[in-house]
N, C-alpha and C positions, 0 to 999 in steps of 0.2 A: 504494500500500500504506500503510495507516494504522498498522500495528503488526506486528512479526515476532518470533518466538521462535526462537532458534537456540541451544539448550542444549548441554550437554556430551555428551549422548547422540546418538542418530541421529534424533530427532524434529524436524520443522520445522513450525511453525504460523504462518499469516499472516492478519491481519484486513484484508480488502480492501473498499473502499467506492467506489461509483460514483454520479454524479448520474443523474437520469432519462434513460433511453435509451442510456446509455453502458455499456461492459463490456469484456470480453476477447474478441477475435476468435477464430475457429475455428483450432485448432492441435492437434497430437498430442504427447503426452508418452509416449514409448515405455518410459521407465525406471521410472515410479512410479505406483502406485494413489494416488488423491487422494480424501480425504473432504471434502465440502463441507457446511457447516452454516450454515443461514440464521440471521442475527443480528438484522437490522432491515430494515424495508421489504419490498418484494416484487420478485422478479425471476425469471429463468429460467436454467436450466443445460441446454444442448443437448448430448446425448451420442449420437454416431453418428446424428445426424439426428432423434432423439426429444427433444422439448422437455419439461422437467420444471419445474413451478412450484415456486419456493422461497420460503417464508415463514419467519419466525422459528421456530426449532425443527425445520425440515425438514432431513433428512440424506440426502445423495446420495453414493453411492460411484461414482467415475469410474475404471474400470479402466485400467491401463497399456495404451497402444496405441489407446485410443478417441479419435475426433475429438471435441473439446469446445469449447464457447464459453459465455460468460455474458453476460447483459444485464439491466440494471435496468429495472423497469417504470416507472410514472408517478411514482415517488418515489425518494429516495435508497435504494440497496440496499447492504447490508453483509453480508458472509459471511466465515466462517472456513474456510481450507483447512488440512488436516493431512495430512502425508505423511512418508515417510522422507527424511532429508536427502540432497541430491544431492552427489556427490563434487565437489571443486573442479574448475572448468573446464568443467562441463556447463551450458550456458546454459538459462535459463528458457524454457518454451514449446517445447522441442525434442521 
């Protein structure tokens, strides 16, 4: 994670960046919808088996309970995730 906003409200935003071919493995977050916004480079977000190309300015809504993964393409891939803050004690990627 390259940057994170954890303000006084219930919003959480994270700037995530991966080198070519790297990303976040498949997982389920049952508690939160997540908005993914492409910032730089090109990559993919896979939601319940459907792959979506993400370029700068692309916005994908990943609903709570969906299986998801991300992967950088042939260049560094950066994207922003935005979701409601998790209560203390709930691990990431759950």
